[in-house]
C-alpha positions, 0 to 999 in steps of 0.5 A: 420639847424643851431641848428642841426649843427652849422657848417652848412657853407651853412645854415649859409651863406643863413641865412646871405643873408636873414638878409641882404635883410631885412636890419638887418644888426646887425644880419648879423654882427656876422653870417658874421664873423662866416662865414668868419672864416669857409670859410677863402678862399671864397670871398663873405662872406668877401665882404659882411662883409665889406659892412655890416660894412659900412652899420653900420657905423663901418668904420675902420673895413669895410676898414680893410676888404676891404683891406683884401679882395683886398690883398687876391683876388687882380684881382677880379673885384667885390672886387676892384669895391666894395672898390672903392664904399666905398671910394667914399663914405668916400671922398677918391676920388683919391683912388676910382678913381684908383681903378675903373681904376684897375677895368677896367683894370682887367675886360674891360666890367665892365659897373658899373666902367665906370659909376661910374668913369664918377662922379669922373672926367671931360672928354675930348676927349682924356680920354682913357675910352671914345672910351672904352665906345662907343666901348663897348656900340656898341658891346652890341647894336649889341648883343641885348639879355639881355644887356638892363641894360648894355646899359642903364648905358653906356647911363648915363655915355656917357650923362655925357661924352658928358655934360663934352665935351659941346656936350649938344644935344648929352648928352640929347639924351643918357640921353633920351635913358637911361631913356627909358631903366630904364622906361620899367622896373618900376612896376608903373606910377605916375598917380597911386599915385594920389588917395592915395594922395588924400586919405591922403589929405581927412584924414587931412582935418578933424579939429580934425585929423590935430590938433597937439598933445601936445608937449612932453620932448623927449630926441631927437628932429627928423629933417625932410628935405622934398621935390623933389629928388636933391634939395640939401638934402645931401649938407644941411644934411652934413652942419647940421651934422657938428654940434656937436649936430647933426646926421643923419640916412640918407634916412630912410622909418621909417615913413612908416615903423613905424608911418604909419604902426603902424596908420594902425595897430591901426586903422584896416584899410588901411592908411590913412583911419579912423585915427580919431579912433587913440587916443593921447596915440596911437600917443604918442606910434608911435612917441616913436617907431620912436624915439627909432629906431632913437636912435639905430643909435645914442644913445646920440644925441639931434637932429637926421636927416632923409632926405628922400625926399618923407617924404613930402607925411607924414607931417600930421602923422609926426606932429601927432605922433612927435609935436617937430619935425622940418620940413625943406622944401628944394626947388630949381628951378624945371629945375635944379631938372629935369635935375639932375634927369634926367641925374643920374642913380637911383637904384630905379626903379621909374618912375619920377626918369627916365622919365621927363613926369612922373617927371612932374606929380609928381612935380604937386602931390608934389606942391599939397601936400605941399600947403595942408600942408602949409595951415595947418602947415605953422608955423611948416614947414621951407622953404629953398631955395637951391640957398639961401642955396649955396649963403649965407650958414651961414645965411640960417643954422642960421635960422635953428639953431634958430628954434632948440635952438642951437648956431652957430658952424663955422665947419658947413661951413668946413662940406667937411672935414667930413669923414663919410659915404655919400651913395646918389648921391651926395657922391663926390659933398659934398666933396667939398666947396660950389659951384655954378656951378650947379645952372644954368646948366640946362640952357644948356638944356633948350630947351630940358627940356621946352616940359616936363616943362610947364610955370605953373610948374615952 
């Protein structure tokens, strides 16, 4: 359509949506610029341009686009909310809070703004938004119908409010309701993961497969931070990225998309079946593809982090394709992890993010896999406890730098001053110096957590 009419704005905008949906932000960017030129009075293209700039780490361009959007459309709640999210991710928390409050003034039923606001401030009984949230939840409950998503987010928000007010049982009950709403939208259950992980173990029980390939002289060394979600991976990532020779691509699924999928192509069987068909040349090709993708983000960096926690499932193929990789297994008291997952709203509808029973099953599978990998690659997996990281960060970071043959840089303890884009649930926490209050927070909820977490899982 565009070949026949380059000014077809409808076709252009549709192509932009395809590019964004598939994560092809580099392709989306010039198309969006053209959209904004052709549709100067339309809000959506300008908002998406700002968001794509942010995805590409072009933060000054993203900021300028958001500012233009808010100047041209000062009462558009979607634009205000989007700009607030950008500011939160780059650490400008006070400005973000003001924009969220402005969003609520413009749109008093903007549930997302209430939820985001609870992550930026401590609430008291006198905080204006508390009564507003309670009233809005009652309104949605009475209306029923298609308001499940709004009710879920308000329960997450009010759970945080009740936690701030030290009404722990009330908080837990709100989170239970929120989790139940979200679990109802999950398309699978943790038990369905077990056959696949069993196949992975079977594949790497072969002596031939588990043998790591010879180390190559790559220009970049990948660092993987693996483990359970909410163990402090964003904190560790930000500390490491304060080093002048380390960057991060965040939580990307490149191991599955490039290495596992590539192995499946070479073997002709569903991954992880018949990996013995792959030659050393195949594994080297898969590793090279992964490194090439990393370098699209950071072309001149020696060490690049991938902090997707679920990569613990893939340590075997990581070792085969990337023998130089530094693997950091980050652990934390399971009760703290369970609480942190339980009380937070994850966009991804995955069962272990929104149900304590499902999380308990996931934790058991994770333990089994890590025991298996440590039995094979113990010398290649660096074990690090979150509690030690926050109590003695310099010593813990130095052990990682020693593995990387890097010198210590004191900036790593000033990580909270970075203005980079953090797009995980920990975006506000990593804007502060290391703190210890979250280490024992779970103790307020131990009587509620205990029925879900049996002693053997601790």
